[in-house]
C-alpha positions as CSV (number, residue, x, y, z in Angstrom):
1,M,69.0,120.5,88.9
2,Q,65.7,119.4,87.3
3,E,67.1,115.9,87.2
4,L,67.5,116.0,91.0
5,F,63.9,117.2,91.4
6,E,62.6,114.4,89.3
7,K,64.6,111.8,91.3
8,A,63.1,113.2,94.5
9,K,59.6,112.8,93.1
10,K,60.5,109.3,91.9
11,I,61.6,108.3,95.5
12,I,58.1,109.2,96.8
13,E,56.4,107.3,94.0
14,T,58.6,104.3,94.6
15,G,57.4,104.3,98.2
16,G,54.0,103.3,96.9
17,F,52.3,106.7,96.9
18,A,50.3,107.6,93.8
19,D,49.2,111.0,92.5
20,V,52.3,112.8,93.7
21,S,52.6,116.4,92.7
22,M,55.6,118.6,93.4
23,S,56.3,122.3,93.4
24,V,59.8,123.8,93.7
25,D,60.7,127.2,95.0
26,E,64.4,127.5,94.0
27,E,64.7,131.0,95.4
28,H,63.7,129.9,98.9
29,R,65.1,126.4,98.4
30,K,61.9,124.6,99.2
31,I,60.3,121.5,97.7
32,S,56.7,120.8,98.4
33,F,55.0,117.5,97.7
34,L,51.3,116.8,97.7
35,V,50.4,113.2,98.2
36,D,46.9,111.8,98.3
37,D,47.3,109.0,100.8
38,R,45.7,108.6,104.3
39,T,48.5,106.4,105.6
40,L,51.0,109.1,104.9
41,S,49.0,111.6,106.9
42,E,49.2,109.3,109.9
43,N,52.9,108.7,109.5
44,V,54.2,112.1,108.2
45,T,56.2,112.8,111.4
46,T,58.4,109.8,110.7
47,F,58.3,109.8,106.9
48,L,59.2,113.5,106.4
49,P,62.5,113.4,108.4
50,A,63.5,110.2,106.6
51,L,62.8,111.7,103.2
52,D,64.5,114.9,104.2
53,H,67.6,112.9,105.1
54,I,67.6,110.9,101.9
55,L,67.1,114.0,99.7
56,G,69.8,115.9,101.7
57,L,72.3,113.1,100.9
58,M,71.3,113.3,97.2
59,F,71.8,117.0,97.0
60,R,75.1,116.8,98.9
61,K,76.4,114.1,96.5
62,E,75.6,116.4,93.6
63,K,77.3,119.3,95.5
64,Q,74.1,121.2,95.8
65,A,72.8,123.1,98.8
66,P,69.9,121.3,100.5
67,F,66.3,122.2,100.1
68,V,63.6,122.3,102.8
69,I,61.2,119.5,102.2
70,D,57.5,119.6,102.9
71,I,54.8,117.0,102.4
72,N,51.1,117.9,102.4
73,Y,51.9,121.3,104.0
74,Y,52.8,119.5,107.3
75,R,56.0,121.6,107.8
76,K,54.3,124.9,106.8
77,E,51.5,124.3,109.3
78,R,54.1,123.3,112.0
79,E,56.0,126.5,111.3
80,R,52.8,128.5,111.8
81,L,52.1,126.7,115.1
82,I,55.6,127.3,116.4
83,A,55.4,131.0,115.5
84,E,52.1,131.2,117.3
85,L,53.5,129.4,120.3
86,A,56.5,131.8,120.4
87,R,54.2,134.8,120.3
88,A,52.0,133.5,123.1
89,A,55.1,132.7,125.2
90,A,56.5,136.2,124.5
91,K,53.3,137.7,125.7
92,K,53.3,135.5,128.8
93,A,57.0,136.5,129.5
94,M,56.1,140.2,129.3
95,L,53.0,139.9,131.5
96,T,54.4,137.7,134.2
97,K,58.0,139.1,134.0
98,Q,59.2,135.5,134.4
99,D,61.2,133.2,132.1
100,V,59.0,131.0,129.9
101,E,60.4,127.6,128.9
102,L,59.0,126.0,125.8
103,P,58.7,122.3,125.2
104,P,61.6,120.4,123.6
105,M,62.0,121.0,119.9
106,N,64.4,120.1,117.1
107,G,67.0,122.6,115.9
108,Y,64.9,123.9,113.0
109,E,61.9,124.6,115.3
110,R,64.2,126.3,117.9
111,R,65.6,128.5,115.2
112,L,62.1,129.6,114.2
113,V,61.4,130.6,117.9
114,H,64.7,132.5,118.1
115,M,63.8,134.4,114.9
116,E,60.3,135.2,116.0
117,I,61.4,136.5,119.4
118,A,64.3,138.5,117.8
119,A,61.6,141.0,116.8
120,H,60.8,141.8,120.5
121,P,63.3,144.3,121.8
122,E,62.4,143.6,125.5
123,L,63.0,139.8,125.1
124,R,65.8,137.4,124.4
125,T,66.0,133.7,123.9
126,E,68.5,131.0,124.7
127,S,68.5,127.2,124.2
128,S,69.0,124.9,127.2
129,G,69.3,121.1,127.6
130,E,70.9,118.5,125.4
131,G,69.8,116.2,122.6
132,K,66.1,115.6,122.2
133,S,65.3,117.5,125.4
134,R,66.8,120.8,124.1
135,K,64.4,123.6,124.4
136,V,64.1,127.4,124.1
137,V,63.8,129.7,127.1
138,I,62.3,133.2,126.6
139,K,63.7,135.8,129.0
140,R,63.0,139.4,129.6
141,I,65.9,141.8,129.2
142,E,66.5,143.4,132.5
143,E,67.0,147.2,132.4
């Protein structure tokens, strides 16, 4: 397994990024990379999914379960923002007693919203739309 982690780090270094540090959380299946590069900060939204795809293929080839990949805490911060958005939308749904539709999100982000709202016994969620326009709708449970 360590060999796969080193290959993952080498892929980023081969991309021209210097000073790459990596931490692995095998229990939660997460790999975090810290890269000191301004151009990456500007392009992380395109680079991260591409890296995620490549590393996913690598792990599958070795018959290993995939890891969640994060670069410069982008995904961690995004998860925090999605959870905050879900809580605010839940509050709005409770106050207005109307459905609240969130903006389109990828499957991973929609799952975060579903999990966050699952803690609210008066609310439920459902996904609507297709493809890139798929979003979560938060609804009150009618009694």
